[in-house]
N, C-alpha and C positions, 0 to 999 in steps of 0.2 A: 625821511621821503614815504609818502604815503599812497601805496599803490592800491588801486582797485583789488578786488579778493580775486578774481579770475586771472589775469598777469599775475599776480605776487605765486599762485598756486603753479601758474605753468612755467615759471621760471625756476621755481624751486623743483619741479621735475625734471626740469630739461637739467639743472646743475646736479641732481641727484642721478641722472642716467647716464652723465661724462665719466664717471670712472670705469664703466661697464664697456662703453663704446671703445674707449682709449685702450682696454684689455685686450682688444680683437688684433688678429696681425695683417696685414697684406703689405706684402714686401716684394722686392725683386732685385737681385744682383747679376753680375754676368762675368763670364770668362771669355775675355777678349782673344780670340785666336789669330784676325790678321786684320786688326782695326775694328773701329765700330759696328763695321757692316757684317763683320765676318764672327758669330760668337755662339757660345751655349749659354743661356739664362736660366736660373733658378726661379720662380715664382711660388711663392707660399700665402694661401689666402685663409683667413679664418673667419667666419661671419657670426658666430655666436662664441661668446666670451667663456661660457660653462662647458662648454665642449672641450678636452684635450688634443681631439684628432684637428689636423691642419691638411687642407686641399693643396696639393704640391702639383706642379707643372714643371716639364721642361720643356723650352723653348730651344729649337735648331733655327738658326738663322745665316744665312751666306745671300744678302742681298745684291745684287737685284734679283739675284735667281729663285731665291724660294725661303721661307719663313713659314713654321708650324710649331705650333703650341700642342703638347701633349700631356694630358695628365698622368701621373706616374700615381704608386701606392701610396695612401698617406702618411704624413709624417705626426710627431706629436710637437705641443709646444715646446718642451726644451729637446732642442732639433740635433738629432743624430747627423755627425757631418757625412758630407756626399762627399767621395775620393773621385777623383778623376782621372783618366789613364789614357793615354796617345795608345789606339788598340790598331792603328792602319791609316791611309790617305784620307783625310776627311772623316777620319771614324774615331769616337772616343767610348772608351769604358768608363759607366760610373757606377758607384756602387754605396749604397745605404745599408748598413749591417749586412745582414745576408740578400738581402735585394740588390741583381746588378741588373743593370742596362745598356743597349748600346745605341748611340746617338750619333748620325750620320748627317753631316752638313752639305753633303752631295745631293743627297734627294731629300734634305730636313725632316729626318725620319726617327722616330726613339720607340724601342722597343723592348720587352723585357729578354731577360738573358740568362740561360743558363750555362754559366761559366763552367768551364772545366776547372776542376779542383786542384789546388799545389803548385799553380805558378801564376804570377801577374800578368795581365794582359799584355802591357808595356810600360814605358818610362811614365811616372809618377807627375801629373801635371799641376796639382793641387787639389784643393777642397774647399768646398761650401761649408762653410760655419756658422753659427749664429753664436753673435757676442751681445756685448751691453749695447751696441748700438744698433742692433739688427743683423741681417746676415750680410755676409761678405765672401769674396772669392779669396781664397789666401793660396798664390803660387806657390809651388813646392819649390825646396832649395836647390841650388844647381850645384 
């Protein structure tokens, strides 16, 4: 098959760029609380494959009342798990490494939290983890 020179170069350039675009991450997973409309969602976006930093968001959702996506501290390609604890009525504590957050599905708010040391905030609900198939929420054993 003889392609004209320009389309052949364009096809070659697109084929060469494919592995770089495929190396970017754009994923989301949710912890269902009370059906599909009440959940905490972790969103991870990496737009440039050469950077190790991944932009992360927590989306607090309790439809039809509220839904809000809040940017949290950046993560890394090799994701450190995010542990989720029940901290009150419609209130959840999340921990990724040393960083703590409080997420409310009452008001759909997410904020940094300077957690008091030496005690867990409540019952462990599970963890957001990254595996071979992408990110997932893994419930805590009962």
